[in-house]
C-alpha positions in Angstrom: 37.5 -45.5 17.4 35.4 -42.6 18.2 36.4 -39.2 16.7 36.5 -36.0 18.7 33.1 -34.5 19.4 31.8 -31.4 17.5 32.0 -29.5 20.8 35.8 -30.1 20.8 36.2 -29.4 17.0 34.3 -26.1 17.4 36.9 -24.8 19.8 39.2 -24.8 16.8 36.7 -23.6 14.3 36.7 -26.9 12.5 33.8 -28.0 10.3 35.6 -30.2 7.8 35.0 -33.8 7.4 37.4 -36.0 9.3 39.3 -39.1 8.2 40.8 -41.3 10.6 44.9 -41.7 10.6 46.3 -45.1 11.2 49.7 -46.0 12.3 49.8 -44.9 15.9 49.5 -47.2 18.7 48.8 -45.0 21.8 47.0 -42.0 20.4 43.9 -41.6 18.2 44.4 -39.1 15.2 42.1 -37.8 12.7 42.8 -35.5 9.7 40.4 -32.9 8.3 39.8 -33.3 4.6 38.5 -30.8 1.7 38.4 -27.4 3.3 41.8 -25.5 3.5 45.1 -26.8 4.8 44.9 -30.3 6.5 44.9 -30.3 10.2 45.3 -33.3 12.6 43.3 -33.7 15.7 45.1 -36.0 18.0 44.2 -37.5 21.6 46.7 -36.9 24.3 47.3 -38.1 27.8 49.6 -35.1 28.5 49.1 -31.9 30.6 49.0 -28.4 29.2 52.4 -27.8 30.9 54.0 -30.7 29.2 52.6 -29.7 25.7 53.9 -26.0 26.3 57.4 -27.4 27.0 57.4 -28.7 23.5 57.7 -25.1 22.2 61.4 -25.0 23.3 62.1 -28.3 21.8 60.5 -27.5 18.5 62.5 -24.3 18.4 65.6 -26.3 18.7 64.5 -28.6 16.1 63.7 -25.8 13.5 67.1 -24.4 14.3 68.7 -27.8 13.6 67.0 -28.0 10.3 64.0 -30.0 10.8 60.3 -29.0 9.8 57.9 -29.7 13.0 54.1 -29.7 13.4 53.5 -26.9 15.9 50.6 -27.4 18.2 47.7 -24.9 17.3 46.1 -23.2 20.3 42.3 -23.3 20.5 40.0 -20.2 20.4 40.2 -20.3 24.2 44.1 -20.1 24.1 44.7 -23.8 25.2 46.8 -26.4 23.5 44.6 -29.2 25.0 40.8 -29.4 24.9 39.1 -32.4 26.7 42.1 -34.6 25.8 42.6 -33.5 22.3 45.3 -31.3 20.5 45.3 -29.7 17.1 48.5 -29.5 14.6 49.1 -29.0 10.9 49.0 -32.1 8.7 52.4 -32.1 7.1 52.9 -33.6 3.7 56.1 -35.5 2.6 57.3 -38.7 1.2 58.3 -41.6 3.4 61.6 -42.1 5.3 63.5 -45.3 4.7 65.2 -47.0 7.7 68.6 -46.1 5.9 67.8 -42.7 5.8 68.0 -42.3 9.7 71.7 -41.9 9.4 71.3 -38.8 7.2 69.9 -36.8 10.1 72.5 -37.7 12.8 74.1 -34.4 12.3 70.9 -32.5 12.8 70.1 -34.5 15.8 73.5 -33.6 17.3 72.7 -29.9 16.7 69.1 -30.5 18.2 71.0 -31.9 21.5 73.3 -29.2 21.7 70.7 -26.5 21.4 68.6 -28.3 24.0 71.2 -29.3 26.6 70.0 -26.7 29.1 66.4 -27.3 29.0 64.8 -28.2 32.1 62.9 -31.7 32.5 59.4 -31.9 30.7 56.6 -31.7 33.3 55.4 -34.8 34.4 58.4 -36.8 33.0 61.6 -38.4 34.4 64.7 -39.4 32.7 66.1 -43.0 32.7 68.7 -42.1 35.3 66.0 -40.4 37.5 64.4 -43.7 37.5 67.5 -45.6 38.2 68.1 -43.5 41.0 64.9 -43.9 42.8 62.0 -42.1 40.8 59.0 -44.5 40.3 57.3 -42.9 37.4 57.6 -40.3 34.7 55.8 -39.9 31.1 54.6 -43.4 30.1 56.7 -45.3 32.6 55.4 -46.4 35.9 57.7 -49.1 37.6 55.1 -49.5 40.3 53.0 -51.3 37.6 55.7 -53.9 36.7 56.6 -57.1 38.4 59.5 -56.1 41.0 62.3 -58.2 39.3 61.5 -56.6 35.9 61.5 -53.1 37.5 64.9 -53.6 39.2 66.5 -55.2 35.9 65.4 -52.1 34.3 66.9 -49.6 36.9 70.1 -51.7 36.7 70.3 -51.5 32.8 69.8 -47.7 33.1 72.9 -47.4 35.3 74.9 -47.8 32.1 73.8 -44.2 31.2 75.5 -42.6 33.9 77.9 -39.9 33.1 76.7 -39.5 29.5 75.5 -36.2 28.1 71.8 -35.3 28.7 69.7 -33.0 26.6 66.3 -32.7 25.2 65.6 -35.7 23.1 62.7 -36.6 20.8 62.7 -40.0 22.1 60.9 -42.0 19.4 63.0 -41.6 16.3 62.1 -44.1 13.5 61.0 -44.1 9.9 57.4 -43.8 10.9 57.9 -40.5 12.7 59.8 -38.8 9.7 59.2 -37.5 6.3 61.0 -35.6 3.5 59.3 -32.4 2.7 59.2 -31.0 -0.9 62.3 -29.1 -0.3 64.2 -32.1 1.0 64.0 -31.2 4.5 63.5 -33.8 7.3 60.1 -33.4 9.0 60.2 -34.7 12.7 56.7 -35.9 13.8 55.1 -37.2 17.0 56.7 -35.6 19.9 54.7 -37.5 22.5 57.8 -39.2 24.2 60.1 -36.2 24.0 61.9 -35.4 27.4 65.3 -34.6 28.9 67.3 -37.7 28.9 70.6 -39.3 27.9 71.4 -38.7 24.1 71.9 -42.4 23.0 68.0 -42.7 23.1 68.2 -40.6 19.9 71.7 -41.3 18.6 71.2 -45.0 18.8 68.3 -45.0 16.3 70.4 -42.8 14.0 73.3 -45.4 13.6 75.5 -44.6 16.5 77.6 -47.7 17.5 76.4 -48.2 21.0 78.0 -50.8 23.3 75.9 -53.6 24.4 75.1 -52.2 27.9 73.7 -49.0 26.3 71.7 -51.2 23.9 70.2 -53.0 26.9 69.4 -49.7 28.5 67.4 -48.5 25.3 65.7 -51.9 25.5 64.8 -51.5 29.2 63.1 -48.3 28.4 61.1 -49.7 25.6 59.8 -52.4 27.9 59.1 -50.0 30.7 57.3 -47.4 28.4 55.1 -50.0 26.6 54.3 -52.0 30.0 50.9 -50.5 30.4 50.1 -49.1 26.8 51.4 -51.8 24.6 51.4 -54.9 27.0 51.9 -57.7 24.4 54.8 -56.0 22.8 56.3 -55.4 26.3 56.0 -59.0 27.4 57.6 -60.1 24.3 60.5 -58.1 24.7 60.9 -58.7 28.5 61.6 -62.5 28.2 64.6 -62.1 26.2 65.7 -58.9 28.2 65.5 -61.0 31.7 67.4 -63.9 30.1 70.2 -61.6 28.7 
């Protein structure tokens, strides 16, 4: 995968060697090595407005007790340059799947503090899509087979009446670390948006009834349909049969 060009790196004043980071499925990421604090240069499909919105979510996350990688503005004062962003490289020890239950209380605080946030620019909640919206974030129902899109809309109806807030949207061990002080570090805010809180509380161990679990599965399928088609197709078979 091609690293960011020197012309982009220069906009953050970067001259250090780069090392590719692996593990992400949707965005390319490179880490600086050997000169000062490590930084991460990451590709993005988001708009400047969508990246600016993250500031409010990260304020809430820090108030809830998380460490977060704040985006760094370029020398031009922008968060995105030619499809790339810059953020600090945060060190820490890995999260185990069982550790997710340990952050459930902090996630509840994050939701409480972000309950009044407006929707992220360019995104739509599951209920927006259930109610007739066609696209938002990585979801585009127009790109899916009509029967599958309608099954997803129907599944998301189970979220009606539930609390909505700013959510991380992709909680899992791969997006969390423990820092040297024992504080959880919450990474990869690419899928953050305003939506029903079970999208976060489910991965943190909440006992969700089957219709809500199905709603979360429907989102995973729709979100992956264009960017991770093999995964989406594998999930869709069981979803439609269920």
